[in-house]
C-alpha positions in Angstrom: 12.9 1.4 24.0 9.3 0.2 22.8 8.3 3.7 23.5 10.5 5.3 21.3 9.8 3.3 18.3 6.0 4.0 19.1 6.9 7.8 19.1 9.0 7.5 16.1 6.5 5.9 13.8 4.2 8.8 14.9 6.2 11.5 13.2 4.2 13.6 10.9 7.0 14.1 8.3 7.5 17.5 6.6 5.2 20.3 7.8 2.5 21.1 5.4 1.2 18.0 4.2 1.5 15.0 6.6 -1.0 12.9 4.6 1.4 12.9 1.7 3.9 11.1 3.5 1.5 8.2 5.5 1.5 4.7 4.1 -1.9 4.4 2.6 -4.3 1.2 3.6 -4.8 -1.5 0.8 -8.1 -3.8 0.9 -7.9 -7.6 -0.4 -11.5 -7.1 -2.1 -14.4 -4.6 -2.9 -16.4 -6.7 -0.1 -13.8 -6.2 2.7 -13.7 -2.7 1.6 -17.3 -2.4 1.7 -17.4 -3.9 5.3 -14.7 -1.2 6.4 -16.8 1.5 5.4 -20.3 0.0 6.6 -18.5 -0.3 9.9 -17.3 3.2 10.0 -20.1 5.1 7.8 -23.2 2.9 7.8 -24.2 1.2 4.4 -27.9 0.6 3.1 -28.5 -3.1 2.6 -31.4 -2.1 0.3 -29.4 -0.2 -2.2 -30.2 -0.9 -5.9 -28.3 1.6 -7.5 -25.7 0.3 -9.9 -21.8 1.4 -9.9 -20.5 3.4 -12.1 -17.6 1.5 -13.7 -14.2 2.7 -15.3 -12.9 0.8 -17.6 -9.1 1.4 -18.5 -6.4 -0.3 -20.2 -8.7 -3.3 -20.3 -9.1 -3.6 -16.3 -12.5 -3.7 -15.0 -11.9 -3.0 -11.0 -14.1 -4.5 -8.3 -17.1 -2.2 -7.6 -19.8 -2.2 -4.8 -22.2 0.3 -3.5 -22.8 1.4 0.3 -25.8 3.4 -0.5 -27.5 4.8 -3.5 -24.9 7.8 -3.6 -21.7 6.1 -1.8 -19.5 3.9 -4.0 -16.4 1.7 -3.2 -13.6 0.6 -6.0 -10.9 -1.6 -5.3 -8.2 -1.7 -8.1 -5.7 -4.7 -8.4 -2.8 -2.2 -7.7 -1.6 1.5 -6.7 -0.8 2.1 -10.5 -4.2 1.3 -11.4 -5.7 3.4 -8.8 -3.4 6.7 -10.0 -4.8 5.7 -13.6 -8.3 5.8 -12.6 -8.3 9.1 -10.1 -6.5 10.8 -13.2 -9.4 9.8 -15.3 -12.1 10.8 -12.7 -10.3 13.9 -12.2 -10.7 15.1 -15.8 -14.0 13.5 -16.4 -17.0 16.0 -16.6 -19.0 14.0 -14.5 -16.2 13.1 -12.0 -16.9 13.5 -8.0 -15.7 16.7 -6.6 -13.3 14.8 -3.7 -12.9 11.2 -2.7 -11.3 9.1 -0.2 -8.4 7.0 -1.5 -6.0 4.5 -0.2 -3.2 2.5 -2.0 -5.6 0.8 -4.3 -9.0 2.2 -3.4 -11.5 5.2 -3.6 -14.7 5.5 -1.7 -16.7 8.3 -3.8 -19.8 10.0 -3.7 -21.9 9.6 -6.9 -25.2 11.2 -8.3 -26.2 14.7 -7.9 -24.0 17.0 -5.9 -25.3 17.1 -2.2 -27.2 14.0 -2.5 -24.1 12.1 -0.7 -22.1 12.5 2.1 -20.8 15.8 3.1 -17.1 16.6 2.3 -16.2 16.5 6.5 -18.0 13.0 6.0 -15.8 12.0 3.0 -12.7 13.4 4.7 -13.4 11.7 8.4 -14.1 8.3 6.5 -10.9 8.4 4.3 -8.7 8.9 7.3 -10.7 6.4 9.4 -9.7 3.9 6.6 -6.3 4.4 6.5 -6.3 6.6 3.8 -6.4 10.4 2.3 -9.2 12.6 1.0 -8.4 14.4 -2.5 -10.3 17.2 -3.9 -10.7 17.6 -7.8 -8.8 20.3 -9.1 -9.8 20.1 -12.7 -13.5 21.3 -13.7 -13.0 18.8 -16.7 
């Protein structure tokens, strides 16, 4: 019976986009998210780059830099993450793609090509229990 429950939990859902059906992970702080990213990607403890801040509806999410070109953002809730994702996808300088979970983003910042590759970002997003989203609007 336990095997049946485990197998039932592994179903991918409808063909086409199994990631859309999965439950996205969440983190309790930016430090917890940063530690997870560090464990998977490897952060630079000497990073001095300031994170790019996004303020919306009077809220300022928690930010941290993993490297000079990789930023983590932790929101209070999923609605805040969705609001910020919408702002980023329509901004001129928004990232080409980013990893996202229920209440977090991990994104490359700076000049295109300076940060992690798209493959690295996709791998990181799935390893963190999230998904990779690509920018669909050039601003």
